[in-house]
N, CA, C and O atoms as a MOPAC input file, in Angstrom:
PM7 MOZYME 1SCF
protein

 N     84.43100 1   115.42300 1    72.93900 1
 C     84.60700 1   114.00600 1    72.87700 1
 C     86.03500 1   113.59500 1    73.24500 1
 O     86.23200 1   112.67400 1    74.03800 1
 N     86.99500 1   114.25600 1    72.69000 1
 C     88.37900 1   113.90100 1    72.94400 1
 C     88.74200 1   114.13800 1    74.40700 1
 O     89.43400 1   113.32500 1    75.02000 1
 N     88.27800 1   115.24400 1    74.95900 1
 C     88.60200 1   115.54100 1    76.34400 1
 C     87.98600 1   114.52000 1    77.29300 1
 O     88.56000 1   114.22900 1    78.34300 1
 N     86.81600 1   113.97000 1    76.93500 1
 C     86.17400 1   112.97600 1    77.77800 1
 C     86.99800 1   111.68800 1    77.81900 1
 O     87.14100 1   111.07300 1    78.87600 1
 N     87.53700 1   111.28400 1    76.67100 1
 C     88.38900 1   110.10100 1    76.65000 1
 C     89.64400 1   110.34400 1    77.47400 1
 O     90.10600 1   109.45500 1    78.18900 1
 N     90.18400 1   111.52700 1    77.37500 1
 C     91.38600 1   111.85300 1    78.15400 1
 C     91.09400 1   111.77700 1    79.64100 1
 O     91.90800 1   111.26600 1    80.40900 1
 N     89.93300 1   112.28400 1    80.05400 1
 C     89.56600 1   112.25000 1    81.45900 1
 C     89.43600 1   110.81600 1    81.95800 1
 O     89.84300 1   110.51100 1    83.07800 1
 N     88.87200 1   109.93600 1    81.13600 1
 C     88.72700 1   108.54200 1    81.53400 1
 C     90.08500 1   107.88400 1    81.72700 1
 O     90.27300 1   107.12200 1    82.67500 1
 N     91.02600 1   108.16700 1    80.84800 1
 C     92.36500 1   107.60400 1    80.99500 1
 C     93.04300 1   108.15300 1    82.23600 1
 O     93.72100 1   107.42700 1    82.96300 1
 N     92.85300 1   109.43900 1    82.46800 1
 C     93.46400 1   110.06400 1    83.63500 1
 C     92.88500 1   109.46700 1    84.91400 1
 O     93.63100 1   109.15100 1    85.84100 1
 N     91.56700 1   109.31000 1    84.97200 1
 C     90.92900 1   108.74000 1    86.14600 1
 C     91.35900 1   107.29400 1    86.36000 1
 O     91.53000 1   106.86000 1    87.49900 1
 N     91.53100 1   106.55800 1    85.28900 1
 C     91.97700 1   105.18000 1    85.38400 1
 C     93.37400 1   105.11000 1    85.98200 1
 O     93.66400 1   104.24800 1    86.81100 1
 N     94.23000 1   106.02100 1    85.55500 1
 C     95.59800 1   106.04300 1    86.06500 1
 C     95.61000 1   106.40000 1    87.55400 1
 O     96.37500 1   105.81700 1    88.32200 1
 N     94.77700 1   107.34200 1    87.96000 1
 C     94.68800 1   107.72700 1    89.36300 1
 C     94.19200 1   106.55400 1    90.19600 1
 O     94.71600 1   106.29300 1    91.27900 1
 N     93.18800 1   105.84900 1    89.69700 1
 C     92.64000 1   104.70500 1    90.41500 1
 C     93.69700 1   103.62400 1    90.58300 1
 O     93.79400 1   103.01400 1    91.64800 1
 N     94.49100 1   103.38000 1    89.54300 1
 C     95.53400 1   102.36300 1    89.62700 1
 C     96.57600 1   102.73200 1    90.66900 1
 O     97.03700 1   101.86100 1    91.40700 1
 N     96.95300 1   103.98800 1    90.74900 1
 C     97.95300 1   104.37500 1    91.74200 1
 C     97.38600 1   104.27400 1    93.15200 1
 O     98.09300 1   103.88000 1    94.07900 1
 N     96.10200 1   104.63000 1    93.31900 1
 C     95.48700 1   104.49000 1    94.64400 1
 C     95.43600 1   103.02900 1    95.06100 1
 O     95.71500 1   102.70200 1    96.21500 1
 N     95.08100 1   102.14300 1    94.12500 1
 C     95.04700 1   100.71200 1    94.43300 1
 C     96.42900 1   100.20000 1    94.78000 1
 O     96.57500 1    99.37100 1    95.67800 1
 N     97.44800 1   100.68200 1    94.08000 1
 C     98.81900 1   100.26600 1    94.34200 1
 C     99.23300 1   100.64100 1    95.76200 1
 O     99.78800 1    99.81700 1    96.48900 1
 N     98.96000 1   101.88700 1    96.15700 1
 C     99.31900 1   102.32100 1    97.50600 1
 C     98.56100 1   101.53000 1    98.56200 1
 O     99.12700 1   101.17000 1    99.59500 1
 N     97.28900 1   101.25700 1    98.31200 1
 C     96.47300 1   100.52100 1    99.26100 1
 C     96.97400 1    99.08900 1    99.41300 1
 O     97.07200 1    98.58000 1   100.53000 1
 N     97.28900 1    98.43900 1    98.30100 1
 C     97.75900 1    97.05800 1    98.35100 1
 C     99.12400 1    96.96100 1    99.00900 1
 O     99.37500 1    96.03800 1    99.78400 1
 N    100.00100 1    97.89600 1    98.71200 1
 C    101.33300 1    97.84500 1    99.31700 1
 C    101.24900 1    98.08800 1   100.82600 1
 O    102.03000 1    97.51900 1   101.59000 1
 N    100.31700 1    98.91900 1   101.24900 1
 C    100.14100 1    99.15200 1   102.67800 1
 C     99.57000 1    97.92100 1   103.36300 1
 O     99.99300 1    97.57300 1   104.46500 1
 N     98.60700 1    97.25700 1   102.72000 1
 C     98.04800 1    96.03600 1   103.29700 1
 C     99.11900 1    94.96100 1   103.44400 1
 O     99.13900 1    94.23500 1   104.43900 1
 N    100.00100 1    94.85700 1   102.46800 1
 C    101.09100 1    93.89700 1   102.53600 1
 C    102.03200 1    94.23900 1   103.68400 1
 O    102.48600 1    93.34700 1   104.40100 1
 N    102.32500 1    95.51000 1   103.86100 1
 C    103.19700 1    95.93600 1   104.95800 1
 C    102.55300 1    95.62500 1   106.30100 1
 O    103.24700 1    95.24000 1   107.24200 1
 N    101.24500 1    95.78300 1   106.40400 1
 C    100.53500 1    95.46900 1   107.65200 1
 C    100.63400 1    93.97800 1   107.95100 1
 O    100.88400 1    93.59300 1   109.09300 1
 N    100.44200 1    93.13300 1   106.93900 1
 C    100.53700 1    91.68900 1   107.13000 1
 C    101.93900 1    91.28500 1   107.56700 1
 O    102.09900 1    90.44200 1   108.45000 1
 N    102.95200 1    91.88400 1   106.95000 1
 C    104.33100 1    91.55300 1   107.32400 1
 C    104.63200 1    92.01500 1   108.73700 1
 O    105.36500 1    91.34900 1   109.46800 1
 N    104.07500 1    93.14200 1   109.12400 1
 C    104.30700 1    93.65700 1   110.46200 1
 C    103.65900 1    92.75500 1   111.50700 1
 O    104.21700 1    92.57000 1   112.58800 1
 N    102.49700 1    92.19400 1   111.20500 1
 C    101.81400 1    91.30600 1   112.14500 1
 C    102.53600 1    89.98000 1   112.29900 1
 O    102.44600 1    89.35000 1   113.35300 1
 N    103.25100 1    89.54300 1   111.26800 1
 C    103.91000 1    88.24000 1   111.31100 1
 C    105.23100 1    88.25600 1   112.06500 1
 O    105.76700 1    87.19300 1   112.38000 1
 N    105.76800 1    89.43400 1   112.36200 1
 C    107.05900 1    89.53700 1   113.04900 1
 C    106.87100 1    89.22600 1   114.52700 1
 O    105.92300 1    89.70500 1   115.15000 1
 N    107.78300 1    88.41200 1   115.09500 1
 C    107.68800 1    88.03700 1   116.50800 1
 C    108.59800 1    88.87900 1   117.39700 1
 O    108.28100 1    89.10500 1   118.56400 1
 N    109.72200 1    89.34500 1   116.86100 1
 C    110.66500 1    90.13200 1   117.64800 1
 C    110.13300 1    91.55100 1   117.84300 1
 O    109.73600 1    92.20500 1   116.87800 1
 N    110.12500 1    92.02800 1   119.09300 1
 C    109.52700 1    93.33300 1   119.39600 1
 C    110.29300 1    94.49900 1   118.77400 1
 O    109.68100 1    95.44900 1   118.28600 1
 N    111.62400 1    94.43500 1   118.78700 1
 C    112.40800 1    95.54700 1   118.23700 1
 C    112.18400 1    95.68300 1   116.73200 1
 O    111.99800 1    96.78600 1   116.21700 1
 N    112.20400 1    94.56600 1   116.04900 1
 C    111.99000 1    94.58700 1   114.60100 1
 C    110.56200 1    95.02800 1   114.29400 1
 O    110.32900 1    95.79000 1   113.35600 1
 N    109.61100 1    94.54600 1   115.08900 1
 C    108.21700 1    94.92000 1   114.88500 1
 C    108.01900 1    96.42000 1   115.10200 1
 O    107.24400 1    97.05300 1   114.38600 1
 N    108.71500 1    96.98700 1   116.08300 1
 C    108.59200 1    98.42200 1   116.34300 1
 C    109.15200 1    99.24400 1   115.18300 1
 O    108.58600 1   100.27500 1   114.81600 1
 N    110.26800 1    98.78300 1   114.60600 1
 C    110.84000 1    99.47900 1   113.45500 1
 C    109.89500 1    99.39500 1   112.25200 1
 O    109.68000 1   100.38100 1   111.54700 1
 N    109.33900 1    98.20900 1   112.03300 1
 C    108.40400 1    98.05200 1   110.92000 1
 C    107.12100 1    98.84000 1   111.16700 1
 O    106.48400 1    99.31700 1   110.22800 1
 N    106.74500 1    98.97400 1   112.44900 1
 C    105.54600 1    99.73600 1   112.78400 1
 C    105.69100 1   101.19300 1   112.36600 1
 O    104.75000 1   101.78500 1   111.83800 1
 N    106.85500 1   101.76700 1   112.59800 1
 C    107.03700 1   103.17000 1   112.23200 1
 C    106.91100 1   103.36100 1   110.72300 1
 O    106.33300 1   104.34600 1   110.26300 1
 N    107.45500 1   102.41800 1   109.95400 1
 C    107.33700 1   102.49000 1   108.49400 1
 C    105.88700 1   102.29300 1   108.05700 1
 O    105.37900 1   103.03400 1   107.21500 1
 N    105.22500 1   101.29000 1   108.63400 1
 C    103.84900 1   100.98500 1   108.26200 1
 C    102.89900 1   102.10400 1   108.65200 1
 O    101.98000 1   102.43100 1   107.90000 1
 N    103.11500 1   102.69400 1   109.82200 1
 C    102.23300 1   103.77800 1   110.25500 1
 C    102.38500 1   105.00100 1   109.35200 1
 O    101.42000 1   105.72900 1   109.11900 1
 N    103.59100 1   105.22400 1   108.84600 1
 C    103.75400 1   106.34800 1   107.92000 1
 C    103.01900 1   106.08100 1   106.60500 1
 O    102.46200 1   107.00200 1   106.00700 1
 N    103.01500 1   104.81600 1   106.15200 1
 C    102.25900 1   104.47600 1   104.94300 1
 C    100.76400 1   104.68900 1   105.16600 1
 O    100.06300 1   105.19700 1   104.29000 1
 N    100.28600 1   104.29700 1   106.33700 1
 C     98.86700 1   104.46200 1   106.65800 1
 C     98.51300 1   105.94300 1   106.71000 1
 O     97.46400 1   106.35200 1   106.21300 1
 N     99.38800 1   106.74500 1   107.31300 1
 C     99.14000 1   108.18800 1   107.36900 1
 C     99.09700 1   108.81000 1   105.97700 1
 O     98.29600 1   109.71000 1   105.72200 1
 N     99.94700 1   108.33700 1   105.08300 1
 C     99.94300 1   108.85100 1   103.71500 1
 C     98.63300 1   108.52200 1   103.00500 1
 O     98.10500 1   109.33500 1   102.24600 1
 N     98.10800 1   107.30500 1   103.26400 1
 C     96.82400 1   106.94400 1   102.66600 1
 C     95.71600 1   107.85500 1   103.17000 1
 O     94.84400 1   108.26500 1   102.40300 1
 N     95.74900 1   108.16900 1   104.45300 1
 C     94.72900 1   109.04500 1   105.02000 1
 C     94.88100 1   110.46300 1   104.48400 1
 O     93.88700 1   111.14400 1   104.23100 1
 N     96.11300 1   110.90400 1   104.31300 1
 C     96.34800 1   112.25400 1   103.81300 1
 C     95.87200 1   112.40200 1   102.36900 1
 O     95.35100 1   113.44900 1   101.98200 1
 N     96.05600 1   111.34900 1   101.58000 1
 C     95.61300 1   111.37500 1   100.18700 1
 C     94.12500 1   111.05400 1   100.05100 1
 O     93.58500 1   111.01900 1    98.94500 1
 N     93.47100 1   110.81800 1   101.19200 1
 C     92.03400 1   110.52400 1   101.26600 1
 C     91.67300 1   109.24100 1   100.53300 1
 O     90.59200 1   109.13000 1    99.95400 1
 N     92.58200 1   108.27700 1   100.56100 1
 C     92.28100 1   106.95700 1   100.03400 1
 C     91.50200 1   106.17000 1   101.08700 1
 O     90.58700 1   105.41600 1   100.75700 1
 N     91.87100 1   106.35000 1   102.35700 1
 C     91.10600 1   105.79400 1   103.46100 1
 C     90.75400 1   106.93300 1   104.41000 1
 O     91.37600 1   107.99500 1   104.37900 1
 N     89.76700 1   106.70600 1   105.24000 1
 C     89.32600 1   107.72700 1   106.18000 1
 C     90.32700 1   107.83200 1   107.32900 1
 O     90.98000 1   106.84900 1   107.68100 1
 N     90.44400 1   109.00800 1   107.90400 1
 C     91.42600 1   109.22500 1   108.97100 1
 C     91.12200 1   108.39100 1   110.20400 1
 O     92.04700 1   107.98000 1   110.90400 1
 N     89.84200 1   108.12700 1   110.49100 1
 C     89.50300 1   107.28800 1   111.64200 1
 C     89.91800 1   105.83900 1   111.39900 1
 O     90.35700 1   105.15000 1   112.32000 1
 N     89.77600 1   105.38200 1   110.15800 1
 C     90.21500 1   104.03000 1   109.82800 1
 C     91.72700 1   103.92100 1   109.95500 1
 O     92.24400 1   102.89900 1   110.40600 1
 N     92.42700 1   104.96000 1   109.56200 1
 C     93.88400 1   104.96800 1   109.68700 1
 C     94.29000 1   104.84900 1   111.15500 1
 O     95.18800 1   104.07900 1   111.49600 1
 N     93.62900 1   105.61200 1   112.01400 1
 C     93.93600 1   105.54100 1   113.44300 1
 C     93.60400 1   104.17100 1   114.01700 1
 O     94.33400 1   103.65600 1   114.86400 1
 N     92.50300 1   103.58200 1   113.55600 1
 C     92.10700 1   102.25700 1   114.03300 1
 C     93.12700 1   101.19600 1   113.61100 1
 O     93.47200 1   100.31700 1   114.40100 1
 N     93.60800 1   101.27700 1   112.37000 1
 C     94.61600 1   100.33100 1   111.89600 1
 C     95.91000 1   100.45700 1   112.69100 1
 O     96.51400 1    99.45400 1   113.07100 1
 N     96.32800 1   101.68800 1   112.93900 1
 C     97.56500 1   101.90100 1   113.69800 1
 C     97.42800 1   101.39300 1   115.13200 1
 O     98.36900 1   100.82500 1   115.68600 1
 N     96.25500 1   101.59900 1   115.73000 1
 C     96.02400 1   101.14200 1   117.09600 1
 C     96.07800 1    99.61000 1   117.16900 1
 O     96.64800 1    99.05400 1   118.10800 1
 N     95.48500 1    98.93000 1   116.18000 1
 C     95.52100 1    97.47000 1   116.14800 1
 C     96.95500 1    96.96700 1   115.99000 1
 O     97.35100 1    95.99700 1   116.63600 1
 N     97.72200 1    97.61900 1   115.14100 1
 C     99.12300 1    97.22900 1   114.96600 1
 C     99.91600 1    97.41700 1   116.26300 1
 O    100.73100 1    96.57300 1   116.63300 1
 N     99.66800 1    98.51700 1   116.93300 1
 C    100.37300 1    98.79000 1   118.17800 1
 C    100.01300 1    97.75000 1   119.23800 1
 O    100.87700 1    97.32800 1   120.00600 1
 N     98.74800 1    97.33300 1   119.28600 1
 C     98.33600 1    96.31900 1   120.23900 1
 C     98.97200 1    94.97100 1   119.91700 1
 O     99.29500 1    94.21500 1   120.83300 1
 N     99.15900 1    94.65400 1   118.64400 1
 C     99.80700 1    93.40500 1   118.25400 1
 C    101.27000 1    93.38700 1   118.69100 1
 O    101.80500 1    92.33700 1   119.04600 1
 N    101.90300 1    94.54000 1   118.66400 1
 C    103.31500 1    94.61200 1   119.06400 1
 C    103.45100 1    94.39000 1   120.57000 1
 O    104.33800 1    93.66800 1   121.02700 1
 N    102.56100 1    95.01900 1   121.32600 1
 C    102.61500 1    94.88500 1   122.79100 1
 C    101.97500 1    93.61500 1   123.21000 1
 O    101.91900 1    93.31700 1   124.40300 1

């Protein structure tokens, strides 16, 4: 019984951290899309793409979705 409660708390904490990473990445994507200057957008793209890659590595999002998001960001810059 005690171990089951511990597992639920642990899973809840993991879920919260995954949601945090996902939300912070979505915010970074929105900020990257709003930038008009190409140089600044390219710098933000490198940061945002690394966040997306981390999400894919941690299996929060699928690797194909990560590639699709990065491709859309790159097209917005160009």
